[in-house]
KOLPA-947407 format. One record per residue: y, z, x of N, C-alpha, C in turn. Coordinates in Angstrom, 1 decimal, decimal comma. Atoms other than C-alpha are relative to their C-alpha. Example, Ala and Ser with C-alpha at 12.3 -4.5 7.8 and 13.67 -1.06 7.14 Angstrom:
(atom (-1,2; 0,0; 0,9); (-4,5; 7,8; 12,3); (1,2; 0,0; 0,9)),
(atom (-1,1; 0,0; -0,9); (-1,1; 7,1; 13,7); (1,1; 0,8; -0,8)),
//
This chain:
(atom (-0,5; 0,3; -1,2); (-8,2; -15,0; -4,0); (-0,8; 0,7; 1,1)),
(atom (0,8; -0,6; -1,0); (-10,1; -14,4; -0,8); (0,9; 0,8; 1,0)),
(atom (-0,7; -0,9; -0,9); (-9,2; -12,0; 2,0); (1,1; -0,7; 0,8)),
(atom (-0,9; 0,7; -0,9); (-7,5; -14,5; 4,3); (1,3; -0,4; -0,8)),
(atom (-1,1; 0,4; 0,8); (-5,3; -15,9; 1,5); (0,8; 1,1; -0,6)),
(atom (-0,8; -1,1; 0,3); (-4,3; -12,5; 0,3); (0,9; 0,5; 1,1)),
(atom (-0,8; -0,4; -1,2); (-3,2; -11,6; 3,8); (1,1; -1,0; 0,3)),
(atom (-1,0; 1,0; -0,3); (-1,3; -14,8; 4,4); (1,1; 0,0; -1,1)),
(atom (-0,9; -0,1; 1,1); (0,3; -14,7; 1,0); (0,9; 1,2; 0,1)),
(atom (-0,8; -1,2; -0,1); (1,5; -11,2; 1,5); (1,0; -0,1; 1,1)),
(atom (-0,9; 0,2; -1,1); (3,1; -12,2; 4,8); (1,2; -0,8; -0,3)),
(atom (-1,1; 1,0; 0,3); (5,1; -15,0; 3,3); (0,7; 0,4; -1,3)),
(atom (-0,6; -0,3; 1,3); (5,7; -13,8; -0,3); (0,7; 1,3; -0,2)),
(atom (-0,7; -1,4; 0,1); (6,8; -10,2; 0,4); (1,3; 0,0; 0,7)),
(atom (-1,3; 0,0; -0,6); (9,9; -11,3; 2,3); (1,0; 0,1; -1,1)),
(atom (-1,1; -0,1; 1,0); (13,1; -10,4; 0,5); (-0,2; 1,3; -0,9)),
(atom (0,1; -1,3; 0,8); (11,9; -7,0; -0,9); (1,0; 0,9; 0,5)),
(atom (-1,0; -1,1; -0,4); (14,4; -4,2; -0,9); (-0,9; 1,3; 0,2)),
(atom (0,9; -1,1; -0,4); (12,6; -1,3; 0,9); (0,7; 1,3; -0,1)),
(atom (-0,5; -1,4; 0,0); (13,1; 2,4; 0,4); (0,0; 0,5; 1,4)),
(atom (0,1; -0,7; -1,3); (13,6; 4,8; 3,3); (-1,4; 0,5; 0,2)),
(atom (1,3; -0,5; -0,3); (10,5; 6,1; 5,0); (-0,2; 1,4; -0,7)),
(atom (0,3; -1,3; 0,7); (8,9; 9,0; 3,0); (-1,3; 0,6; 0,7)),
(atom (1,1; -0,7; -0,6); (6,6; 11,5; 4,7); (-1,1; 0,3; -1,1)),
(atom (1,1; -0,3; 1,0); (3,2; 11,7; 2,8); (-1,1; 0,7; 0,7)),
(atom (1,0; -0,8; -0,6); (1,1; 13,5; 5,4); (-1,1; -0,9; 0,6)),
(atom (1,2; 0,6; -0,6); (-2,1; 12,7; 7,2); (-1,3; 0,7; -0,4)),
(atom (1,3; -0,6; 0,3); (-5,8; 13,4; 6,6); (-0,9; -0,3; 1,2)),
(atom (0,8; 0,1; -1,2); (-7,2; 13,7; 10,1); (-0,7; 1,3; 0,3)),
(atom (0,7; -1,3; -0,5); (-9,3; 16,3; 12,0); (1,0; 1,1; 0,2)),
(atom (-0,9; -1,1; -0,4); (-6,2; 18,2; 13,1); (1,1; 0,1; -1,1)),
(atom (-1,1; 0,0; 1,1); (-4,0; 17,5; 9,9); (-0,6; -0,3; -1,3)),
(atom (0,6; 0,2; 1,3); (-5,2; 17,9; 6,4); (1,2; 0,2; -1,0)),
(atom (-1,2; -0,3; 0,8); (-1,8; 17,5; 4,6); (0,4; -1,3; -0,8)),
(atom (-0,4; 1,2; 0,7); (-2,0; 14,1; 2,9); (0,3; 0,4; -1,5)),
(atom (-0,6; -0,4; 1,3); (0,0; 14,4; -0,3); (-0,4; -1,1; -1,1)),
(atom (0,6; 1,0; 0,9); (-2,2; 12,3; -2,7); (0,8; -0,1; -1,3)),
(atom (-0,7; 0,0; 1,3); (-0,3; 13,4; -5,8); (1,3; -0,6; 0,1)),
(atom (-1,3; 0,6; -0,2); (3,0; 12,4; -4,4); (-0,1; -1,5; 0,1)),
(atom (0,2; 1,4; -0,1); (1,7; 9,0; -3,4); (-0,3; -0,6; -1,3)),
(atom (0,4; 0,5; 1,3); (0,1; 8,5; -6,8); (1,2; -0,1; -1,0)),
(atom (-1,2; 0,0; 0,8); (3,4; 9,4; -8,5); (0,9; -1,2; 0,3)),
(atom (-0,8; 1,2; -0,4); (5,3; 6,8; -6,5); (-0,6; -1,3; -0,5)),
(atom (0,8; 1,2; 0,3); (2,6; 4,2; -7,1); (0,1; -0,3; -1,5)),
(atom (0,0; 0,2; 1,5); (2,4; 4,7; -10,9); (1,4; -0,3; -0,5)),
(atom (-1,4; 0,3; 0,4); (6,2; 4,6; -11,1); (0,4; -1,5; 0,4)),
(atom (-0,3; 1,3; -0,5); (6,4; 1,4; -9,1); (-0,8; -1,2; -0,7)),
(atom (0,9; 1,0; 0,5); (3,4; -0,6; -10,4); (-0,2; 0,1; -1,5)),
(atom (0,2; 0,0; 1,4); (3,2; -1,6; -14,0); (-1,5; -0,4; -0,3)),
(atom (1,3; 0,6; 0,2); (-0,2; -3,3; -13,6); (-1,1; 0,9; 0,7)),
(atom (1,1; -0,8; -0,6); (-3,6; -1,8; -12,8); (-0,7; -0,7; 1,1)),
(atom (0,7; 0,7; -1,1); (-4,9; -4,5; -10,5); (1,0; -0,3; 1,1)),
(atom (-0,8; 0,2; -1,2); (-3,4; -4,7; -7,0); (-0,8; -0,7; 1,1)),
(atom (0,6; 0,4; -1,3); (-4,1; -6,2; -3,6); (0,1; 1,1; 1,0)),
(atom (0,0; -0,9; -1,2); (-5,0; -4,0; -0,7); (0,0; -0,9; 1,2)),
(atom (-0,1; 0,9; -1,1); (-3,8; -5,8; 2,4); (-0,2; 0,9; 1,3)),
(atom (0,3; -0,7; -1,3); (-5,3; -4,6; 5,7); (0,0; -0,9; 1,1)),
(atom (0,0; 1,0; -1,1); (-5,8; -7,7; 7,7); (-0,6; -1,3; -0,6)),
(atom (0,5; 1,3; 0,5); (-7,1; -11,3; 7,5); (-1,4; 0,1; -0,6)),
(atom (1,4; 0,0; 0,4); (-10,7; -10,2; 7,0); (-0,3; 1,2; -1,0)),
(atom (0,3; -1,2; 0,7); (-10,4; -6,9; 5,1); (0,9; 0,2; -1,3)),
(atom (-0,9; -0,2; 1,2); (-7,8; -7,5; 2,3); (-0,8; -0,4; -1,2)),
(atom (0,8; 0,3; 1,3); (-9,1; -7,5; -1,3); (0,8; 0,5; -1,2)),
(atom (-0,5; -0,5; 1,2); (-8,2; -7,0; -4,9); (-0,6; 1,3; -0,4)),
(atom (0,5; -1,4; 0,3); (-8,6; -3,5; -6,3); (0,7; 0,5; -1,2)),
(atom (-0,7; -0,8; 1,1); (-7,8; -1,2; -9,2); (0,9; 0,9; 0,8)),
(atom (-1,0; -0,9; -0,6); (-4,7; 0,8; -8,4); (-0,5; 1,4; 0,4)),
(atom (0,5; -1,4; -0,3); (-6,3; 4,2; -8,7); (-1,1; 0,0; 1,1)),
(atom (1,1; 0,1; -1,1); (-9,3; 3,1; -6,5); (0,7; -0,2; 1,3)),
(atom (-0,8; 0,3; -1,2); (-6,8; 1,7; -3,9); (0,6; 1,3; 0,5)),
(atom (-0,7; -1,2; -0,4); (-4,9; 5,0; -3,9); (-1,0; 1,0; 0,6)),
(atom (1,0; -0,9; -0,5); (-8,1; 7,0; -3,4); (-0,4; -0,3; 1,5)),
(atom (0,4; 0,5; -1,3); (-8,9; 4,9; -0,3); (1,0; 0,1; 1,1)),
(atom (-1,1; 0,0; -1,0); (-5,5; 5,1; 1,4); (-0,2; 1,0; 1,1)),
(atom (0,2; -1,1; -1,0); (-6,1; 8,4; 3,1); (-1,0; -0,3; 1,0)),
(atom (1,1; 0,4; -0,9); (-9,3; 7,2; 4,6); (0,4; -1,1; 0,9)),
(atom (-0,4; 1,1; -0,8); (-7,9; 3,9; 5,7); (1,1; 0,3; 1,0)),
(atom (-1,1; -0,4; -0,9); (-4,8; 5,5; 7,3); (-0,5; 0,6; 1,3)),
(atom (0,5; -0,6; -1,2); (-7,1; 7,1; 9,9); (-0,1; -1,1; 1,1)),
(atom (0,3; 1,0; -1,0); (-7,6; 3,7; 11,6); (1,0; -1,2; -0,1)),
(atom (-0,8; 1,2; 0,1); (-5,0; 1,2; 10,3); (1,2; 0,2; -1,0)),
(atom (-1,1; 0,0; 1,0); (-1,7; 0,6; 8,4); (-0,6; -0,7; -1,3)),
(atom (0,5; 0,6; 1,3); (-2,2; -0,3; 4,7); (1,2; -0,4; -0,8)),
(atom (-1,0; 0,5; 0,9); (-0,2; -2,4; 2,3); (-0,6; -0,2; -1,4)),
(atom (0,5; 0,2; 1,4); (-0,7; -2,3; -1,5); (1,1; -0,8; -0,7)),
(atom (-1,0; 0,8; 0,7); (1,1; -5,0; -3,5); (-0,6; -0,5; -1,3)),
(atom (0,4; 0,5; 1,2); (1,0; -6,3; -7,0); (-0,4; -1,5; 0,2)),
(atom (0,6; 1,4; -0,1); (-0,7; -9,7; -7,7); (1,1; -1,1; 0,0)),
(atom (-1,1; 1,0; -0,1); (2,7; -11,5; -8,0); (0,8; 0,2; 1,2)),
(atom (-0,7; -0,3; -1,3); (3,8; -10,1; -4,6); (1,5; 0,3; -0,2)),
(atom (-1,4; -0,4; 0,2); (7,0; -8,7; -6,1); (0,3; 1,5; 0,2)),
(atom (-0,1; -1,4; -0,2); (6,3; -5,0; -5,5); (-1,0; 0,4; 1,0)),
(atom (1,0; -0,4; -1,0); (4,6; -3,2; -2,6); (0,3; 1,4; 0,5)),
(atom (-0,1; -1,3; -0,7); (3,9; 0,1; -0,9); (-0,6; -0,2; 1,4)),
(atom (0,5; 0,2; -1,4); (3,5; 0,1; 2,9); (-0,3; 1,4; 0,6)),
(atom (0,4; -1,2; -0,6); (1,6; 3,0; 4,5); (-0,2; -0,1; 1,5)),
(atom (0,1; 0,1; -1,4); (1,8; 3,7; 8,2); (-0,9; 1,2; 0,5)),
(atom (0,9; -1,0; -0,5); (-0,8; 5,6; 10,3); (0,6; 1,3; 0,4)),
(atom (-0,6; -1,2; -0,4); (1,7; 8,2; 11,3); (0,4; 0,9; -1,1)),
(atom (-0,1; -0,9; 1,1); (1,8; 9,6; 7,8); (1,3; -0,2; -0,8)),
(atom (-1,2; 0,3; 0,8); (4,9; 7,9; 6,3); (-0,3; -1,3; -0,8)),
(atom (0,1; 1,2; 0,8); (5,2; 5,2; 3,6); (1,4; -0,4; -0,5)),
(atom (-1,2; 0,5; 0,6); (7,9; 3,1; 2,0); (-0,4; -0,9; -1,1)),
(atom (0,3; 0,9; 1,1); (8,0; 1,1; -1,2); (1,1; -1,0; -0,2)),
(atom (-1,1; 1,0; 0,2); (9,9; -2,0; -2,1); (-0,3; -0,9; -1,2)),
(atom (0,1; 0,9; 1,1); (10,5; -4,5; -4,9); (1,1; -1,1; 0,1)),
(atom (-1,0; 1,1; 0,0); (12,3; -7,8; -5,4); (0,9; 0,3; -1,2)),
(atom (-1,0; -0,2; 1,1); (15,5; -7,5; -7,4); (-0,1; -1,2; -0,9)),
(atom (0,0; 1,1; 1,0); (15,6; -9,7; -10,6); (1,1; -1,0; 0,2)),
//
């Protein structure tokens, strides 16, 4: 699936997810080096059963990725944009916001 289709699919198919409360995960900026990568990885590996996910950034920058690789890139991406990671069936997702918080959600069976 190309970038545009990943982005559009995520906008339509992720509706109906039950989202968690916002969770503080920290920032990795010049003035704040407190990003909690271990905490994020723990949530991600608990949520996602699969290794391949989509990284949704925008119409032109969304792409498929390995979960571990996507998690490594989140801290860098959060410096400039919000990031969404979702499974390929669009039934589970993690949403990261530039201000250092995230939430996760999934569709109920």
